[in-house]
C-alpha positions as CSV (number, residue, x, y, z in Angstrom):
1,M,-18.2,148.7,29.7
2,L,-16.0,145.6,29.6
3,T,-13.9,144.2,32.5
4,F,-11.8,141.1,32.8
5,L,-9.6,139.2,35.0
6,S,-6.4,138.0,33.4
7,R,-2.8,136.9,34.0
8,G,-0.8,136.2,30.8
9,T,0.0,137.4,27.4
10,A,-2.2,137.3,24.3
11,A,-1.9,134.6,21.6
12,W,-4.1,133.4,18.8
13,A,-4.5,130.2,16.9
14,G,-7.4,129.0,15.1
15,T,-9.6,127.6,12.6
16,I,-12.2,125.4,11.2
17,A,-15.2,126.3,9.1
18,L,-18.5,125.0,10.3
19,A,-22.1,126.3,10.7
20,M,-24.9,125.0,12.9
21,C,-27.8,126.2,15.0
22,G,-26.7,129.8,15.6
23,V,-23.0,128.9,15.8
24,T,-20.5,129.8,13.2
25,A,-16.8,128.8,13.3
26,T,-14.4,131.2,11.7
27,A,-10.8,131.5,10.5
28,T,-10.3,135.2,11.4
29,P,-8.0,136.4,14.1
30,A,-9.2,136.6,17.6
31,S,-9.0,140.4,17.5
32,A,-11.6,140.6,14.7
33,E,-14.7,142.8,15.1
34,V,-17.5,141.3,17.2
35,K,-21.2,141.4,16.4
36,S,-24.1,142.6,18.5
37,G,-25.8,139.7,20.3
38,H,-22.9,137.4,19.7
39,I,-19.9,136.0,21.6
40,K,-16.8,135.1,19.6
41,I,-15.0,132.3,21.4
42,C,-11.5,131.4,20.4
43,A,-9.9,128.4,22.1
44,S,-6.3,129.5,21.6
45,G,-4.9,127.6,24.5
46,K,-4.0,123.9,24.8
47,Y,-7.5,123.0,25.9
48,S,-11.1,123.3,24.7
49,A,-13.2,126.3,25.8
50,S,-16.8,127.3,26.5
51,V,-18.6,130.2,28.1
52,S,-21.8,130.3,30.2
53,L,-24.2,133.1,31.1
54,P,-25.4,132.8,34.7
55,S,-28.0,135.6,34.4
56,R,-29.6,133.7,31.5
57,G,-30.3,130.4,33.3
58,D,-26.6,129.5,33.0
59,I,-26.9,128.7,29.3
60,R,-23.6,127.4,28.0
61,S,-22.0,127.7,24.6
62,P,-20.9,124.7,22.5
63,L,-17.5,123.4,23.4
64,V,-14.9,125.0,21.1
65,P,-11.9,122.6,20.3
66,S,-8.4,123.9,20.9
67,G,-7.2,125.9,17.9
68,S,-10.7,126.9,16.8
69,C,-12.9,129.9,17.0
70,L,-16.7,130.1,16.8
71,W,-19.5,132.8,16.8
72,W,-22.2,132.0,19.4
73,N,-25.5,133.8,18.8
74,I,-26.7,134.4,22.3
75,G,-30.2,135.4,21.1
76,F,-30.5,138.8,22.9
77,T,-29.0,142.3,22.5
78,S,-29.7,143.9,25.8
79,S,-27.6,147.0,26.8
80,E,-27.5,145.6,30.4
81,I,-24.1,144.5,31.7
82,T,-24.1,140.7,31.6
83,L,-21.8,138.3,33.5
84,M,-19.9,135.7,31.5
85,N,-18.0,132.7,32.9
86,V,-15.1,131.3,30.9
87,H,-14.5,127.6,31.2
88,G,-11.8,125.2,29.9
89,T,-12.1,121.4,29.3
90,S,-9.1,119.1,29.0
91,V,-8.6,115.3,28.9
92,T,-6.6,113.7,31.7
93,P,-4.0,111.0,31.1
94,L,-6.6,108.5,32.3
95,G,-9.0,109.6,29.5
96,T,-11.5,111.5,31.7
97,F,-12.6,115.0,31.1
98,W,-11.5,117.8,33.5
99,R,-13.6,121.0,33.4
100,F,-12.1,124.1,35.1
101,D,-12.9,127.8,35.4
102,V,-10.6,130.1,33.5
103,G,-12.2,133.5,34.6
104,I,-15.1,135.9,34.7
105,A,-15.9,138.9,32.5
106,T,-18.7,141.3,32.0
107,F,-20.0,142.6,28.7
108,K,-23.0,144.3,27.0
109,P,-24.8,142.0,24.6
110,S,-25.8,145.0,22.5
111,V,-22.1,145.4,21.7
112,G,-21.1,141.8,21.6
113,V,-17.8,140.4,22.9
114,G,-14.9,138.2,21.9
115,V,-13.0,135.9,24.3
116,A,-9.8,134.0,23.6
117,T,-8.6,131.4,26.0
118,L,-4.8,131.0,26.4
119,G,-2.2,128.9,28.1
120,T,-2.5,125.3,29.3
121,A,-5.0,123.5,31.6
122,S,-2.5,123.9,34.5
123,D,-2.0,127.6,33.8
124,P,-5.1,128.9,31.9
125,D,-5.6,132.5,31.0
126,F,-7.9,134.5,28.7
127,R,-8.5,137.9,27.0
128,V,-11.7,139.7,26.0
129,W,-12.4,142.4,23.5
130,H,-15.3,144.3,21.9
131,S,-15.7,146.6,19.0
């Protein structure tokens, strides 16, 4: 079961290639298949994105730069419904970082999930999908 809160239309941009500590950036479309025990995060909006898992000690993904996607290995494949918070980060004209909440979704880690952030910092949105 997968639910999401959303307001806009889908879009995709992306790409770098990078691998580090359970994280893999990709150049595939945001709608690509997702893997069990992973969250695919695509920062398709005009801001960086991250997700956090409150039921897992509020662990947070690496920050994904705008225009990039990455696979985050969350390290568990439970079939329990898990809450995921979607966050955005932008730089203000004064050079400070502004972190904001984009939305909330639920997913089953046994299936995995993809999330794409959309829009701008002043009008953020997101989409989720699973295989």
